[in-house]
C-alpha positions as CSV (number, residue, x, y, z in Angstrom):
1,M,8.8,20.0,4.6
2,T,8.2,16.9,6.7
3,Q,4.5,15.6,7.2
4,E,3.6,13.5,10.0
5,I,2.0,11.0,8.5
6,L,1.9,9.2,4.8
7,I,-0.6,6.8,3.2
8,L,1.1,5.7,0.2
9,C,-1.3,3.4,-1.9
10,I,0.7,1.6,-4.6
11,G,-1.2,-0.4,-7.8
12,N,-1.6,-0.6,-11.3
13,V,-6.1,-0.1,-12.0
14,L,-5.5,-1.9,-15.2
15,M,-5.0,-5.0,-13.8
16,L,-7.8,-5.9,-11.6
17,D,-6.7,-6.7,-8.0
18,E,-3.8,-5.2,-8.3
19,G,-5.2,-1.8,-8.4
20,V,-6.7,-2.0,-4.5
21,G,-4.4,0.7,-3.5
22,P,-5.4,3.1,-6.4
23,R,-9.1,2.3,-5.2
24,I,-8.3,2.8,-0.9
25,A,-6.5,6.3,-2.0
26,R,-9.6,7.3,-3.5
27,E,-11.9,6.5,-0.9
28,L,-9.7,7.9,1.9
29,N,-9.2,11.1,-0.3
30,E,-12.8,11.4,-1.6
31,N,-15.3,10.3,1.3
32,H,-13.3,10.6,4.5
33,E,-11.9,13.6,6.4
34,L,-8.2,13.1,7.3
35,P,-6.5,14.8,10.4
36,A,-4.0,17.9,9.8
37,G,-0.3,16.3,9.0
38,V,-1.5,13.6,6.9
39,S,-1.5,12.8,3.2
40,V,-2.9,9.9,1.2
41,I,-1.5,9.5,-2.4
42,D,-2.1,7.0,-5.0
43,R,1.8,6.7,-6.9
44,G,0.6,3.7,-9.1
45,C,3.2,0.7,-9.7
46,M,6.4,0.5,-6.8
47,G,10.0,2.1,-8.0
48,M,12.6,4.4,-6.9
49,A,10.5,7.3,-7.5
50,L,8.7,6.6,-4.5
51,L,11.9,7.7,-2.6
52,S,11.1,11.5,-2.8
53,D,7.2,11.0,-1.2
54,L,8.8,8.8,1.3
55,K,11.8,11.1,2.3
56,T,8.6,13.4,3.5
57,A,7.2,11.8,6.2
58,S,8.1,10.5,9.7
59,K,5.1,7.7,9.5
60,V,4.2,5.7,6.5
61,L,1.8,3.2,5.7
62,V,2.0,1.4,2.4
63,V,-1.0,-0.1,1.2
64,D,-1.0,-2.4,-1.7
65,A,-2.2,-6.1,-3.1
66,V,-0.2,-8.8,-2.0
67,D,-0.4,-12.6,-3.3
68,K,1.1,-16.2,-2.4
69,T,0.3,-15.1,1.7
70,G,-1.6,-18.9,2.3
71,Y,-4.5,-16.7,2.9
72,A,-8.0,-16.8,1.0
73,P,-8.5,-13.8,-1.8
74,G,-9.7,-10.7,0.1
75,T,-8.0,-11.7,3.3
76,V,-6.3,-8.0,4.9
77,V,-3.1,-8.7,6.3
78,T,-0.6,-6.2,8.1
79,F,3.2,-6.3,8.4
80,K,6.5,-5.0,8.3
81,P,8.5,-4.4,5.5
82,A,11.1,-6.9,7.6
83,D,8.5,-9.5,7.2
84,I,8.9,-9.9,3.9
85,A,12.4,-8.6,3.0
86,A,13.1,-12.6,2.7
87,Y,10.3,-14.0,0.7
88,Q,10.8,-12.6,-2.9
89,A,7.2,-14.4,-3.9
90,F,5.1,-12.6,-0.9
91,H,5.9,-8.4,-1.5
92,G,4.0,-5.8,-3.3
93,A,3.0,-6.8,-6.5
94,H,5.6,-4.7,-8.5
95,D,9.2,-5.0,-9.7
96,T,10.6,-3.3,-7.4
97,R,10.6,-4.6,-4.2
98,L,9.2,-2.5,-1.3
99,V,12.4,-3.2,0.9
100,D,14.9,-1.8,-2.0
101,V,12.8,1.1,-2.2
102,L,13.4,1.1,1.8
103,Q,17.0,0.4,1.5
104,A,17.9,3.0,-0.9
105,L,16.0,5.8,1.2
106,E,18.1,4.7,4.2
107,L,21.0,5.2,1.9
108,L,20.1,8.7,1.6
109,G,19.7,9.3,5.1
110,Y,15.7,8.8,5.5
111,T,14.5,6.4,8.4
112,P,10.7,6.9,8.6
113,E,8.6,4.4,10.5
114,V,7.3,2.1,8.2
115,D,3.9,-0.3,8.4
116,C,2.1,-2.3,5.5
117,L,-1.8,-2.9,4.6
118,G,-2.1,-5.5,2.3
119,V,-4.9,-7.9,0.6
120,Q,-4.4,-11.2,-0.8
121,V,-5.5,-10.9,-4.4
122,E,-7.6,-13.2,-6.3
123,N,-6.9,-12.3,-9.9
124,M,-4.2,-9.7,-10.6
125,H,-3.0,-10.9,-14.0
126,P,-6.5,-10.4,-16.1
127,E,-6.3,-11.6,-19.9
128,N,-7.2,-8.3,-21.1
129,Y,-6.3,-4.8,-19.3
130,C,-9.5,-4.1,-16.9
131,I,-10.4,-2.1,-14.4
132,G,-12.5,-3.2,-11.1
133,L,-11.5,-5.4,-8.3
134,T,-13.0,-9.1,-8.0
135,P,-15.6,-9.4,-5.5
136,P,-13.5,-11.1,-2.5
137,V,-11.0,-8.0,-2.8
138,E,-13.8,-5.8,-3.7
139,A,-15.2,-6.8,-0.2
140,A,-12.1,-6.3,1.3
141,V,-12.1,-2.3,0.9
142,P,-14.3,-1.3,3.8
143,I,-12.2,-3.2,5.9
144,M,-8.9,-2.4,4.6
145,V,-10.3,1.6,5.3
146,Q,-11.1,1.2,8.7
147,S,-7.4,-0.5,9.0
148,C,-6.3,2.5,7.6
149,R,-8.4,4.7,9.8
150,N,-6.8,2.8,13.1
151,Y,-3.5,3.4,11.9
152,L,-4.4,6.9,11.8
153,A,-6.0,7.0,15.2
154,A,-3.0,5.4,16.5
155,K,0.0,6.8,15.2
156,A,-1.3,10.3,15.6
């Protein structure tokens, strides 16, 4: 069954700012009414296991932590996967690059429209595992939530 829009939130809650994706998923699911045909899911870390989620949507917004953007921590950025394909350092903070997952999806015959929403991290490599976001990234949460809502308003 195909859904209209998927907001796919990626991240590891045990790695400080790396947990921003799951934080946005929780905020959207618990505190906002979503239109019919919209799903918001927290999928943890990037990987080929995302293929089963991605192939069910016609439009996808990937929400994730980003690093090495050149912007100050807490800066919210939007981009297309192709914008980061050539930059190994500028992609979701996970072992598998988003563009690799999307290329595999295309090989399977699925081509959803994909947009990305990220926030520049301050720290996603804490000395010890811990749950929470640094102050600049926490301050960006309302902006990211509103950006998701704006995306839905534009794409619905």
